[in-house]
N, CA and C atoms as a LAMMPS dump frame, in Angstrom:
ITEM: TIMESTEP
0
ITEM: NUMBER OF ATOMS
693
ITEM: BOX BOUNDS ff ff ff
-5.0000000000000000e+02 5.0000000000000000e+02
-5.0000000000000000e+02 5.0000000000000000e+02
-5.0000000000000000e+02 5.0000000000000000e+02
ITEM: ATOMS id mol type element x y z
1 1 1 N 92.289 55.94 158.651
2 1 2 C 92.369 55.897 157.196
3 1 3 C 91.042 55.435 156.618
4 2 1 N 90.629 56.023 155.493
5 2 2 C 89.397 55.591 154.852
6 2 3 C 89.641 54.294 154.117
7 3 1 N 88.548 53.598 153.796
8 3 2 C 88.656 52.282 153.184
9 3 3 C 88.503 52.388 151.671
10 4 1 N 89.249 53.295 151.041
11 4 2 C 89.171 53.477 149.606
12 4 3 C 89.918 52.35 148.907
13 5 1 N 89.418 51.888 147.731
14 5 2 C 90.058 50.78 147.019
15 5 3 C 91.527 51.029 146.733
16 6 1 N 91.91 52.295 146.401
17 6 2 C 93.298 52.567 146.034
18 6 3 C 94.246 52.46 147.222
19 7 1 N 93.704 52.412 148.433
20 7 2 C 94.54 52.306 149.617
21 7 3 C 94.703 50.851 150.06
22 8 1 N 94.179 49.941 149.287
23 8 2 C 94.266 48.523 149.624
24 8 3 C 95.135 47.8 148.603
25 9 1 N 95.967 46.894 149.095
26 9 2 C 96.819 46.094 148.218
27 9 3 C 96.326 44.653 148.294
28 10 1 N 95.771 44.175 147.214
29 10 2 C 95.113 42.871 147.206
30 10 3 C 96.052 41.732 147.591
31 11 1 N 97.269 41.772 147.069
32 11 2 C 98.213 40.691 147.363
33 11 3 C 98.534 40.641 148.855
34 12 1 N 98.679 41.816 149.481
35 12 2 C 98.968 41.866 150.91
36 12 3 C 97.783 41.322 151.7
37 13 1 N 96.577 41.719 151.321
38 13 2 C 95.393 41.247 152.032
39 13 3 C 95.225 39.737 151.884
40 14 1 N 95.54 39.22 150.728
41 14 2 C 95.447 37.771 150.528
42 14 3 C 96.484 37.036 151.363
43 15 1 N 97.677 37.581 151.432
44 15 2 C 98.722 36.957 152.252
45 15 3 C 98.321 36.945 153.721
46 16 1 N 97.755 38.054 154.194
47 16 2 C 97.312 38.13 155.585
48 16 3 C 96.137 37.187 155.832
49 17 1 N 95.29 36.994 154.836
50 17 2 C 94.175 36.06 154.964
51 17 3 C 94.675 34.63 155.141
52 18 1 N 95.756 34.298 154.452
53 18 2 C 96.354 32.965 154.607
54 18 3 C 96.842 32.781 156.041
55 19 1 N 97.534 33.776 156.573
56 19 2 C 98.002 33.683 157.956
57 19 3 C 96.829 33.606 158.918
58 20 1 N 95.762 34.334 158.609
59 20 2 C 94.592 34.368 159.476
60 20 3 C 93.858 33.032 159.5
61 21 1 N 94.134 32.159 158.529
62 21 2 C 93.508 30.844 158.502
63 21 3 C 93.901 29.996 159.711
64 22 1 N 94.993 30.383 160.362
65 22 2 C 95.464 29.659 161.542
66 22 3 C 94.91 30.254 162.839
67 23 1 N 94.017 31.211 162.745
68 23 2 C 93.596 31.974 163.925
69 23 3 C 92.782 31.171 164.923
70 24 1 N 92.296 29.99 164.531
71 24 2 C 91.55 29.17 165.491
72 24 3 C 92.464 28.277 166.323
73 25 1 N 93.769 28.442 166.159
74 25 2 C 94.712 27.654 166.943
75 25 3 C 95.298 26.461 166.22
76 26 1 N 94.936 26.27 164.937
77 26 2 C 95.469 25.14 164.175
78 26 3 C 96.987 25.231 164.082
79 27 1 N 97.651 24.127 164.368
80 27 2 C 99.114 24.125 164.339
81 27 3 C 99.651 23.934 162.921
82 28 1 N 98.984 23.055 162.143
83 28 2 C 99.433 22.794 160.781
84 28 3 C 98.208 22.617 159.886
85 29 1 N 98.328 23.074 158.643
86 29 2 C 97.232 22.962 157.694
87 29 3 C 97.771 22.499 156.345
88 30 1 N 96.978 21.71 155.625
89 30 2 C 97.361 21.284 154.283
90 30 3 C 97.026 22.389 153.287
91 31 1 N 97.508 22.223 152.08
92 31 2 C 97.192 23.179 151.019
93 31 3 C 95.688 23.21 150.779
94 32 1 N 95.06 22.048 150.822
95 32 2 C 93.615 21.973 150.639
96 32 3 C 92.879 22.674 151.779
97 33 1 N 93.381 22.503 153.011
98 33 2 C 92.784 23.192 154.161
99 33 3 C 92.81 24.706 153.951
100 34 1 N 93.969 25.209 153.525
101 34 2 C 94.113 26.642 153.319
102 34 3 C 93.19 27.139 152.207
103 35 1 N 93.056 26.337 151.172
104 35 2 C 92.176 26.714 150.073
105 35 3 C 90.728 26.809 150.534
106 36 1 N 90.31 25.843 151.346
107 36 2 C 88.937 25.849 151.849
108 36 3 C 88.688 27.006 152.803
109 37 1 N 89.659 27.303 153.65
110 37 2 C 89.477 28.348 154.657
111 37 3 C 89.566 29.755 154.07
112 38 1 N 90.337 29.927 153.014
113 38 2 C 90.516 31.26 152.436
114 38 3 C 89.658 31.498 151.199
115 39 1 N 89.293 30.419 150.516
116 39 2 C 88.563 30.559 149.26
117 39 3 C 89.465 30.853 148.079
118 40 1 N 90.786 30.757 148.282
119 40 2 C 91.745 31.051 147.226
120 40 3 C 92.083 29.779 146.438
121 41 1 N 92.502 29.968 145.175
122 41 2 C 93.002 28.843 144.395
123 41 3 C 94.313 28.348 144.999
124 42 1 N 94.574 27.064 144.821
125 42 2 C 95.806 26.481 145.362
126 42 3 C 97.041 27.17 144.778
127 43 1 N 96.974 27.512 143.479
128 43 2 C 98.11 28.176 142.837
129 43 3 C 98.376 29.548 143.463
130 44 1 N 97.302 30.245 143.834
131 44 2 C 97.448 31.553 144.488
132 44 3 C 98.121 31.403 145.839
133 45 1 N 97.692 30.4 146.584
134 45 2 C 98.262 30.157 147.91
135 45 3 C 99.748 29.817 147.798
136 46 1 N 100.101 28.969 146.864
137 46 2 C 101.501 28.577 146.704
138 46 3 C 102.372 29.774 146.336
139 47 1 N 101.85 30.648 145.5
140 47 2 C 102.621 31.824 145.095
141 47 3 C 102.851 32.765 146.285
142 48 1 N 101.791 33.017 147.052
143 48 2 C 101.911 33.891 148.215
144 48 3 C 102.725 33.239 149.33
145 49 1 N 102.574 31.919 149.467
146 49 2 C 103.298 31.193 150.516
147 49 3 C 104.804 31.296 150.308
148 50 1 N 105.24 31.366 149.047
149 50 2 C 106.671 31.475 148.772
150 50 3 C 107.229 32.778 149.341
151 51 1 N 106.485 33.871 149.181
152 51 2 C 106.933 35.15 149.725
153 51 3 C 106.861 35.158 151.243
154 52 1 N 105.8 34.579 151.807
155 52 2 C 105.672 34.508 153.262
156 52 3 C 106.79 33.671 153.869
157 53 1 N 107.159 32.616 153.173
158 53 2 C 108.254 31.762 153.646
159 53 3 C 109.583 32.516 153.603
160 54 1 N 109.768 33.314 152.59
161 54 2 C 111.022 34.054 152.424
162 54 3 C 111.272 34.996 153.598
163 55 1 N 110.193 35.516 154.168
164 55 2 C 110.323 36.437 155.292
165 55 3 C 110.021 35.775 156.641
166 56 1 N 109.854 34.455 156.641
167 56 2 C 109.703 33.712 157.884
168 56 3 C 108.333 33.753 158.521
169 57 1 N 107.298 34.088 157.741
170 57 2 C 105.954 34.153 158.3
171 57 3 C 105.164 32.861 158.111
172 58 1 N 105.557 32.053 157.173
173 58 2 C 104.877 30.787 156.905
174 58 3 C 105.913 29.766 156.45
175 59 1 N 105.855 28.575 157.017
176 59 2 C 106.791 27.519 156.667
177 59 3 C 106.039 26.306 156.132
178 60 1 N 106.688 25.546 155.272
179 60 2 C 106.093 24.304 154.766
180 60 3 C 106.998 23.139 155.122
181 61 1 N 106.44 22.181 155.85
182 61 2 C 107.211 21.023 156.276
183 61 3 C 107.406 20.055 155.117
184 62 1 N 108.269 19.072 155.33
185 62 2 C 108.587 18.112 154.276
186 62 3 C 107.369 17.287 153.861
187 63 1 N 106.409 17.103 154.764
188 63 2 C 105.217 16.331 154.416
189 63 3 C 104.144 17.172 153.73
190 64 1 N 104.465 18.44 153.441
191 64 2 C 103.535 19.282 152.702
192 64 3 C 102.647 20.169 153.547
193 65 1 N 102.66 19.974 154.848
194 65 2 C 101.826 20.782 155.739
195 65 3 C 102.449 22.161 155.939
196 66 1 N 101.584 23.147 156.065
197 66 2 C 102.025 24.513 156.34
198 66 3 C 101.871 24.82 157.829
199 67 1 N 102.75 25.66 158.347
200 67 2 C 102.649 26.119 159.729
201 67 3 C 103.189 27.541 159.817
202 68 1 N 102.782 28.245 160.854
203 68 2 C 103.224 29.622 161.023
204 68 3 C 104.722 29.676 161.305
205 69 1 N 105.367 30.732 160.835
206 69 2 C 106.811 30.858 160.974
207 69 3 C 107.247 31.683 162.176
208 70 1 N 108.526 31.7 162.466
209 70 2 C 109.06 32.368 163.663
210 70 3 C 108.938 33.888 163.642
211 71 1 N 108.801 34.487 162.471
212 71 2 C 108.688 35.95 162.424
213 71 3 C 107.431 36.425 163.152
214 72 1 N 106.38 35.615 163.119
215 72 2 C 105.15 35.983 163.816
216 72 3 C 105.353 35.963 165.325
217 73 1 N 106.129 35.001 165.791
218 73 2 C 106.429 34.95 167.222
219 73 3 C 107.206 36.19 167.645
220 74 1 N 108.152 36.587 166.81
221 74 2 C 108.946 37.772 167.111
222 74 3 C 108.069 39.018 167.166
223 75 1 N 107.177 39.165 166.21
224 75 2 C 106.29 40.321 166.204
225 75 3 C 105.326 40.278 167.388
226 76 1 N 104.849 39.059 167.707
227 76 2 C 103.954 38.919 168.843
228 76 3 C 104.64 39.312 170.145
229 77 1 N 105.9 38.94 170.251
230 77 2 C 106.658 39.301 171.453
231 77 3 C 106.824 40.813 171.551
232 78 1 N 107.085 41.454 170.416
233 78 2 C 107.211 42.907 170.411
234 78 3 C 105.889 43.567 170.779
235 79 1 N 104.804 42.988 170.288
236 79 2 C 103.48 43.534 170.587
237 79 3 C 103.213 43.492 172.089
238 80 1 N 103.474 42.345 172.697
239 80 2 C 103.237 42.202 174.13
240 80 3 C 104.148 43.134 174.932
241 81 1 N 105.416 43.219 174.53
242 81 2 C 106.364 44.052 175.27
243 81 3 C 106.006 45.527 175.175
244 82 1 N 105.457 45.93 174.027
245 82 2 C 105.155 47.345 173.839
246 82 3 C 104.067 47.827 174.785
247 83 1 N 103.197 46.917 175.222
248 83 2 C 102.135 47.307 176.138
249 83 3 C 102.399 46.849 177.573
250 84 1 N 103.416 46.05 177.786
251 84 2 C 103.744 45.54 179.112
252 84 3 C 102.557 44.829 179.769
253 85 1 N 101.68 44.286 178.97
254 85 2 C 100.502 43.609 179.516
255 85 3 C 100.86 42.295 180.206
256 86 1 N 101.786 41.564 179.609
257 86 2 C 102.099 40.24 180.137
258 86 3 C 102.535 40.292 181.593
259 87 1 N 103.363 41.283 181.929
260 87 2 C 103.873 41.391 183.298
261 87 3 C 102.759 41.667 184.302
262 88 1 N 101.65 42.237 183.825
263 88 2 C 100.536 42.545 184.714
264 88 3 C 99.466 41.47 184.707
265 89 1 N 99.207 40.913 183.532
266 89 2 C 98.107 39.956 183.393
267 89 3 C 98.476 38.565 183.893
268 90 1 N 99.659 38.102 183.555
269 90 2 C 100.001 36.716 183.909
270 90 3 C 99.955 36.453 185.419
271 91 1 N 100.424 37.351 186.266
272 91 2 C 100.282 37.103 187.71
273 91 3 C 98.824 36.977 188.143
274 92 1 N 97.931 37.741 187.49
275 92 2 C 96.51 37.644 187.812
276 92 3 C 95.942 36.3 187.391
277 93 1 N 96.363 35.818 186.238
278 93 2 C 95.911 34.502 185.785
279 93 3 C 96.388 33.42 186.738
280 94 1 N 97.632 33.539 187.163
281 94 2 C 98.174 32.568 188.113
282 94 3 C 97.388 32.594 189.419
283 95 1 N 97.048 33.782 189.874
284 95 2 C 96.281 33.917 191.111
285 95 3 C 94.901 33.287 190.972
286 96 1 N 94.261 33.509 189.829
287 96 2 C 92.931 32.949 189.605
288 96 3 C 92.967 31.422 189.553
289 97 1 N 93.986 30.877 188.909
290 97 2 C 94.116 29.424 188.844
291 97 3 C 94.321 28.843 190.248
292 98 1 N 95.128 29.507 191.043
293 98 2 C 95.366 29.042 192.416
294 98 3 C 94.095 29.119 193.256
295 99 1 N 93.312 30.165 193.071
296 99 2 C 92.114 30.344 193.888
297 99 3 C 90.944 29.478 193.448
298 100 1 N 90.81 29.272 192.137
299 100 2 C 89.643 28.541 191.625
300 100 3 C 89.958 27.122 191.175
301 101 1 N 91.227 26.846 190.922
302 101 2 C 91.657 25.553 190.393
303 101 3 C 91.114 25.307 188.982
304 102 1 N 90.732 26.397 188.297
305 102 2 C 90.227 26.301 186.928
306 102 3 C 91.091 27.143 186.008
307 103 1 N 90.874 27.028 184.7
308 103 2 C 91.653 27.746 183.702
309 103 3 C 91.278 29.224 183.671
310 104 1 N 92.282 30.088 183.585
311 104 2 C 92.065 31.536 183.543
312 104 3 C 92.593 32.095 182.225
313 105 1 N 91.884 33.103 181.693
314 105 2 C 92.256 33.671 180.39
315 105 3 C 92.054 35.175 180.361
316 106 1 N 92.735 35.8 179.419
317 106 2 C 92.572 37.239 179.179
318 106 3 C 92.362 37.439 177.683
319 107 1 N 91.216 38.035 177.32
320 107 2 C 90.859 38.253 175.926
321 107 3 C 90.854 39.742 175.59
322 108 1 N 91.191 40.053 174.344
323 108 2 C 91.059 41.406 173.825
324 108 3 C 90.209 41.342 172.567
325 109 1 N 89.557 42.459 172.281
326 109 2 C 88.721 42.512 171.077
327 109 3 C 89.552 42.938 169.887
328 110 1 N 89.326 42.27 168.753
329 110 2 C 89.996 42.601 167.503
330 110 3 C 88.929 42.627 166.409
331 111 1 N 88.29 43.769 166.226
332 111 2 C 87.225 43.869 165.234
333 111 3 C 86.018 43.042 165.62
334 112 1 N 85.678 42.08 164.775
335 112 2 C 84.509 41.241 165.035
336 112 3 C 84.885 39.897 165.647
337 113 1 N 86.008 39.858 166.336
338 113 2 C 86.423 38.63 167.001
339 113 3 C 87.158 38.969 168.29
340 114 1 N 87.421 37.961 169.091
341 114 2 C 88.193 38.148 170.32
342 114 3 C 89.43 37.249 170.26
343 115 1 N 90.505 37.752 170.8
344 115 2 C 91.777 37.032 170.769
345 115 3 C 92.146 36.613 172.19
346 116 1 N 92.485 35.347 172.364
347 116 2 C 92.969 34.862 173.652
348 116 3 C 94.444 35.266 173.754
349 117 1 N 94.678 36.399 174.411
350 117 2 C 96.032 36.955 174.448
351 117 3 C 96.915 36.23 175.457
352 118 1 N 96.347 35.914 176.638
353 118 2 C 97.093 35.213 177.674
354 118 3 C 96.194 34.148 178.295
355 119 1 N 96.806 33.054 178.724
356 119 2 C 96.024 31.952 179.28
357 119 3 C 96.894 31.102 180.192
358 120 1 N 96.311 30.642 181.289
359 120 2 C 96.98 29.68 182.154
360 120 3 C 96.007 28.551 182.443
361 121 1 N 96.429 27.336 182.122
362 121 2 C 95.543 26.186 182.233
363 121 3 C 95.404 25.685 183.67
364 122 1 N 94.261 25.087 183.921
365 122 2 C 93.993 24.46 185.207
366 122 3 C 94.914 23.257 185.407
367 123 1 N 95.293 22.955 186.636
368 123 2 C 96.106 21.764 186.886
369 123 3 C 95.304 20.473 186.773
370 124 1 N 93.984 20.583 186.66
371 124 2 C 93.149 19.392 186.56
372 124 3 C 93.342 18.701 185.218
373 125 1 N 93.199 17.391 185.222
374 125 2 C 93.355 16.61 183.993
375 125 3 C 92.248 16.932 183.004
376 126 1 N 91.008 16.985 183.483
377 126 2 C 89.862 17.301 182.632
378 126 3 C 89.618 18.802 182.707
379 127 1 N 89.963 19.516 181.627
380 127 2 C 89.893 20.968 181.647
381 127 3 C 89.594 21.495 180.251
382 128 1 N 89.182 22.742 180.205
383 128 2 C 88.956 23.416 178.931
384 128 3 C 90.302 23.766 178.322
385 129 1 N 90.464 23.496 177.019
386 129 2 C 91.766 23.705 176.391
387 129 3 C 91.656 24.645 175.2
388 130 1 N 92.502 25.653 175.192
389 130 2 C 92.593 26.608 174.096
390 130 3 C 93.971 27.245 174.181
391 131 1 N 94.589 27.49 173.037
392 131 2 C 95.935 28.036 173.042
393 131 3 C 95.922 29.562 172.972
394 132 1 N 96.959 30.188 173.505
395 132 2 C 97.108 31.625 173.372
396 132 3 C 97.204 31.998 171.89
397 133 1 N 96.559 33.069 171.533
398 133 2 C 96.553 33.508 170.145
399 133 3 C 95.342 33.064 169.363
400 134 1 N 94.544 32.141 169.924
401 134 2 C 93.357 31.659 169.228
402 134 3 C 92.336 32.784 169.084
403 135 1 N 91.654 32.829 167.947
404 135 2 C 90.632 33.837 167.679
405 135 3 C 89.257 33.188 167.7
406 136 1 N 88.337 33.783 168.424
407 136 2 C 86.975 33.272 168.543
408 136 3 C 85.991 34.382 168.208
409 137 1 N 84.73 33.994 168.009
410 137 2 C 83.699 34.963 167.688
411 137 3 C 83.264 35.758 168.911
412 138 1 N 82.412 36.736 168.677
413 138 2 C 81.907 37.582 169.747
414 138 3 C 80.435 37.33 170.04
415 139 1 N 79.897 36.26 169.482
416 139 2 C 78.469 35.993 169.666
417 139 3 C 78.175 35.087 170.85
418 140 1 N 79.179 34.365 171.344
419 140 2 C 78.967 33.437 172.457
420 140 3 C 80.155 33.478 173.399
421 141 1 N 79.884 33.181 174.682
422 141 2 C 80.955 33.123 175.674
423 141 3 C 80.954 34.322 176.593
424 142 1 N 81.355 34.095 177.84
425 142 2 C 81.339 35.156 178.849
426 142 3 C 82.215 36.336 178.451
427 143 1 N 83.447 36.064 178.046
428 143 2 C 84.347 37.16 177.69
429 143 3 C 83.866 37.894 176.442
430 144 1 N 83.234 37.172 175.512
431 144 2 C 82.709 37.809 174.302
432 144 3 C 81.637 38.831 174.653
433 145 1 N 80.706 38.443 175.53
434 145 2 C 79.628 39.355 175.912
435 145 3 C 80.168 40.552 176.699
436 146 1 N 81.172 40.324 177.513
437 146 2 C 81.78 41.423 178.271
438 146 3 C 82.465 42.409 177.324
439 147 1 N 83.228 41.897 176.363
440 147 2 C 83.902 42.772 175.409
441 147 3 C 82.905 43.568 174.58
442 148 1 N 81.838 42.921 174.165
443 148 2 C 80.813 43.613 173.383
444 148 3 C 80.128 44.687 174.223
445 149 1 N 79.746 44.321 175.444
446 149 2 C 79.008 45.25 176.302
447 149 3 C 79.813 46.503 176.598
448 150 1 N 81.07 46.318 176.956
449 150 2 C 81.883 47.47 177.363
450 150 3 C 82.59 48.145 176.192
451 151 1 N 82.259 47.67 174.973
452 151 2 C 82.658 48.399 173.765
453 151 3 C 81.508 49.266 173.282
454 152 1 N 80.396 49.235 174.04
455 152 2 C 79.267 50.086 173.713
456 152 3 C 78.176 49.452 172.88
457 153 1 N 78.211 48.125 172.712
458 153 2 C 77.193 47.445 171.905
459 153 3 C 75.811 47.613 172.549
460 154 1 N 74.806 48.036 171.771
461 154 2 C 73.466 48.216 172.337
462 154 3 C 72.71 46.897 172.444
463 155 1 N 71.692 46.874 173.272
464 155 2 C 70.846 45.701 173.41
465 155 3 C 70.623 45.329 174.856
466 156 1 N 69.486 44.658 175.154
467 156 2 C 69.144 44.276 176.53
468 156 3 C 70.209 43.421 177.209
469 157 1 N 70.78 42.454 176.475
470 157 2 C 71.806 41.596 177.067
471 157 3 C 72.999 42.423 177.517
472 158 1 N 73.455 43.327 176.648
473 158 2 C 74.648 44.107 176.968
474 158 3 C 74.348 45.169 178.019
475 159 1 N 73.104 45.649 178.049
476 159 2 C 72.715 46.562 179.133
477 159 3 C 72.836 45.852 180.477
478 160 1 N 72.413 44.596 180.514
479 160 2 C 72.483 43.819 181.753
480 160 3 C 73.926 43.578 182.175
481 161 1 N 74.778 43.242 181.195
482 161 2 C 76.196 42.998 181.492
483 161 3 C 76.841 44.268 182.04
484 162 1 N 76.534 45.399 181.424
485 162 2 C 77.102 46.661 181.895
486 162 3 C 76.615 46.991 183.307
487 163 1 N 75.349 46.7 183.565
488 163 2 C 74.773 47.031 184.867
489 163 3 C 75.382 46.194 185.985
490 164 1 N 75.598 44.89 185.72
491 164 2 C 76.12 44.029 186.778
492 164 3 C 77.636 43.961 186.795
493 165 1 N 78.267 44.351 185.69
494 165 2 C 79.719 44.401 185.649
495 165 3 C 80.391 43.063 185.409
496 166 1 N 79.663 42.067 184.97
497 166 2 C 80.234 40.754 184.677
498 166 3 C 79.24 39.958 183.836
499 167 1 N 79.682 38.784 183.374
500 167 2 C 78.768 37.872 182.69
501 167 3 C 79.156 36.429 183.004
502 168 1 N 78.14 35.594 183.15
503 168 2 C 78.337 34.163 183.366
504 168 3 C 77.686 33.429 182.206
505 169 1 N 78.424 32.564 181.554
506 169 2 C 77.873 31.789 180.44
507 169 3 C 77.9 30.306 180.775
508 170 1 N 76.843 29.63 180.388
509 170 2 C 76.719 28.194 180.617
510 170 3 C 76.507 27.479 179.289
511 171 1 N 77.472 26.679 178.882
512 171 2 C 77.388 25.859 177.661
513 171 3 C 77.022 26.689 176.442
514 172 1 N 77.512 27.919 176.372
515 172 2 C 77.194 28.766 175.218
516 172 3 C 78.026 28.392 174.003
517 173 1 N 79.32 28.243 174.201
518 173 2 C 80.191 27.914 173.066
519 173 3 C 80.525 26.438 173.016
520 174 1 N 80.655 25.833 174.182
521 174 2 C 80.96 24.411 174.262
522 174 3 C 80.109 23.758 175.341
523 175 1 N 79.648 22.514 175.123
524 175 2 C 78.88 21.812 176.152
525 175 3 C 79.726 21.646 177.417
526 176 1 N 79.078 21.749 178.559
527 176 2 C 79.722 21.555 179.861
528 176 3 C 80.68 22.678 180.253
529 177 1 N 80.701 23.766 179.501
530 177 2 C 81.586 24.878 179.845
531 177 3 C 80.842 25.92 180.684
532 178 1 N 81.432 26.296 181.805
533 178 2 C 80.894 27.334 182.678
534 178 3 C 81.959 28.415 182.811
535 179 1 N 81.644 29.628 182.346
536 179 2 C 82.646 30.686 182.3
537 179 3 C 82.169 31.951 182.992
538 180 1 N 83.118 32.638 183.625
539 180 2 C 82.872 33.913 184.304
540 180 3 C 83.852 34.931 183.728
541 181 1 N 83.381 36.134 183.445
542 181 2 C 84.276 37.147 182.886
543 181 3 C 83.899 38.538 183.371
544 182 1 N 84.921 39.376 183.51
545 182 2 C 84.733 40.777 183.912
546 182 3 C 85.588 41.648 183.001
547 183 1 N 85.223 42.913 182.847
548 183 2 C 86.05 43.816 182.044
549 183 3 C 87.243 44.327 182.834
550 184 1 N 88.291 44.72 182.125
551 184 2 C 89.428 45.393 182.745
552 184 3 C 89.649 46.699 182.007
553 185 1 N 89.981 47.736 182.76
554 185 2 C 90.095 49.071 182.201
555 185 3 C 91.469 49.681 182.474
556 186 1 N 91.842 50.653 181.623
557 186 2 C 93.063 51.402 181.81
558 186 3 C 92.756 52.847 182.118
559 187 1 N 93.677 53.737 181.803
560 187 2 C 93.438 55.163 182.038
561 187 3 C 92.168 55.649 181.352
562 188 1 N 91.467 56.576 181.992
563 188 2 C 90.209 57.129 181.455
564 188 3 C 89.135 56.062 181.289
565 189 1 N 89.268 54.973 182.057
566 189 2 C 88.311 53.865 182.003
567 189 3 C 88.163 53.293 180.592
568 190 1 N 89.235 53.302 179.841
569 190 2 C 89.226 52.705 178.509
570 190 3 C 89.312 51.187 178.641
571 191 1 N 88.441 50.476 177.932
572 191 2 C 88.425 49.019 177.989
573 191 3 C 89.725 48.451 177.44
574 192 1 N 90.355 47.582 178.222
575 192 2 C 91.578 46.908 177.789
576 192 3 C 91.269 45.489 177.323
577 193 1 N 90.505 44.754 178.125
578 193 2 C 90.191 43.38 177.763
579 193 3 C 89.226 42.762 178.751
580 194 1 N 89.05 41.448 178.628
581 194 2 C 88.159 40.711 179.518
582 194 3 C 88.957 39.622 180.232
583 195 1 N 88.806 39.583 181.54
584 195 2 C 89.496 38.606 182.377
585 195 3 C 88.478 37.579 182.845
586 196 1 N 88.83 36.302 182.803
587 196 2 C 87.848 35.311 183.213
588 196 3 C 88.421 33.958 183.551
589 197 1 N 87.544 33.11 184.062
590 197 2 C 87.881 31.717 184.344
591 197 3 C 86.815 30.831 183.702
592 198 1 N 87.209 29.619 183.358
593 198 2 C 86.284 28.673 182.755
594 198 3 C 86.496 27.301 183.366
595 199 1 N 85.396 26.657 183.719
596 199 2 C 85.472 25.339 184.327
597 199 3 C 84.424 24.414 183.749
598 200 1 N 84.24 23.28 184.403
599 200 2 C 83.288 22.275 183.956
600 200 3 C 81.954 22.483 184.659
601 201 1 N 80.887 22.599 183.886
602 201 2 C 79.561 22.913 184.415
603 201 3 C 79.088 21.904 185.452
604 202 1 N 79.359 20.645 185.218
605 202 2 C 78.819 19.612 186.097
606 202 3 C 79.569 19.477 187.415
607 203 1 N 80.79 19.977 187.495
608 203 2 C 81.564 19.776 188.716
609 203 3 C 81.61 21.017 189.609
610 204 1 N 81.104 22.158 189.112
611 204 2 C 81.123 23.375 189.914
612 204 3 C 79.854 23.456 190.753
613 205 1 N 80.006 23.465 192.058
614 205 2 C 78.876 23.528 192.977
615 205 3 C 78.342 24.956 193.063
616 206 1 N 77.14 25.166 193.627
617 206 2 C 76.633 26.53 193.825
618 206 3 C 77.603 27.387 194.63
619 207 1 N 78.205 26.791 195.653
620 207 2 C 79.197 27.524 196.431
621 207 3 C 80.414 27.867 195.576
622 208 1 N 80.765 26.939 194.69
623 208 2 C 81.898 27.158 193.804
624 208 3 C 81.646 28.3 192.829
625 209 1 N 80.409 28.438 192.391
626 209 2 C 80.061 29.545 191.492
627 209 3 C 80.282 30.885 192.177
628 210 1 N 79.812 30.975 193.41
629 210 2 C 79.971 32.213 194.166
630 210 3 C 81.451 32.533 194.345
631 211 1 N 82.224 31.512 194.674
632 211 2 C 83.649 31.693 194.887
633 211 3 C 84.354 32.132 193.605
634 212 1 N 84.008 31.5 192.471
635 212 2 C 84.667 31.821 191.206
636 212 3 C 84.337 33.241 190.755
637 213 1 N 83.07 33.627 190.886
638 213 2 C 82.688 34.985 190.497
639 213 3 C 83.387 36.015 191.378
640 214 1 N 83.45 35.752 192.671
641 214 2 C 84.116 36.672 193.583
642 214 3 C 85.596 36.799 193.237
643 215 1 N 86.238 35.676 192.937
644 215 2 C 87.664 35.69 192.599
645 215 3 C 87.922 36.498 191.329
646 216 1 N 87.069 36.306 190.323
647 216 2 C 87.235 37.024 189.057
648 216 3 C 86.994 38.516 189.247
649 217 1 N 85.97 38.864 190.015
650 217 2 C 85.681 40.279 190.241
651 217 3 C 86.824 40.974 190.977
652 218 1 N 87.36 40.34 192.008
653 218 2 C 88.469 40.933 192.746
654 218 3 C 89.703 41.083 191.864
655 219 1 N 89.977 40.059 191.065
656 219 2 C 91.138 40.114 190.175
657 219 3 C 90.953 41.191 189.113
658 220 1 N 89.717 41.354 188.625
659 220 2 C 89.446 42.375 187.624
660 220 3 C 89.676 43.774 188.156
661 221 1 N 89.216 44.02 189.373
662 221 2 C 89.425 45.325 189.998
663 221 3 C 90.919 45.578 190.212
664 222 1 N 91.625 44.574 190.695
665 222 2 C 93.053 44.716 190.954
666 222 3 C 93.828 44.964 189.67
667 223 1 N 93.488 44.2 188.62
668 223 2 C 94.197 44.362 187.353
669 223 3 C 93.917 45.734 186.749
670 224 1 N 92.666 46.186 186.811
671 224 2 C 92.332 47.505 186.277
672 224 3 C 93.108 48.596 187.012
673 225 1 N 93.244 48.445 188.307
674 225 2 C 94.021 49.42 189.081
675 225 3 C 95.472 49.44 188.621
676 226 1 N 96.021 48.251 188.404
677 226 2 C 97.415 48.165 187.956
678 226 3 C 97.599 48.677 186.533
679 227 1 N 96.532 48.605 185.731
680 227 2 C 96.594 49.09 184.349
681 227 3 C 96.393 50.599 184.256
682 228 1 N 96.085 51.231 185.383
683 228 2 C 96.007 52.679 185.392
684 228 3 C 94.624 53.275 185.486
685 229 1 N 93.592 52.438 185.74
686 229 2 C 92.24 52.973 185.856
687 229 3 C 92.15 53.841 187.12
688 230 1 N 91.602 55.035 186.996
689 230 2 C 91.484 55.892 188.177
690 230 3 C 90.535 55.303 189.208
691 231 1 N 90.809 55.516 190.466
692 231 2 C 90.004 54.951 191.534
693 231 3 C 88.664 55.65 191.688
């Protein structure tokens, strides 16, 4: 569809912008938080929030905080079921956590951001923490560079990622974060997402780096095969 003004409904876009304010993983936000994140007047937010609440997309607690409603969970479940990704990805994440003892994640690209679609945390007490559904930028991080590279983004960095088939990032998005990511493909070698692990930079030995990269690469090949990529 073309992006003509008459094909856009401002009220709908504003309502979706309010929901998108939670995309960084925030569990609850105040009215002021929503105003700052969306740029909307408080009165506008309250008016739209009433309609979102009516359909179960946004709830307001007794203390005035807003949180996402159950209708989004229902739609998210339908989204995952429609692609059957969870049944294929989650076992791979579990395998990576068992092999590396670090947190494993699966990201997909959504326009100019990446979404953490599935995640399994490391059993270690000190670990990288991010919730499923969180939206991050595409300018930093191993999975971000992989998604950009295999979406056809030009540039020396992405040429290198495409050539080696993976990316390793060190403290790019967060201090002490060491991440490894590989692309996963479906039929016709269409990019599905980025599979990776993330650990603590100071505790991963040189041998551990080799092991983690090998584990991610093997899991990426296996997952792509299961997703239908031709051999």
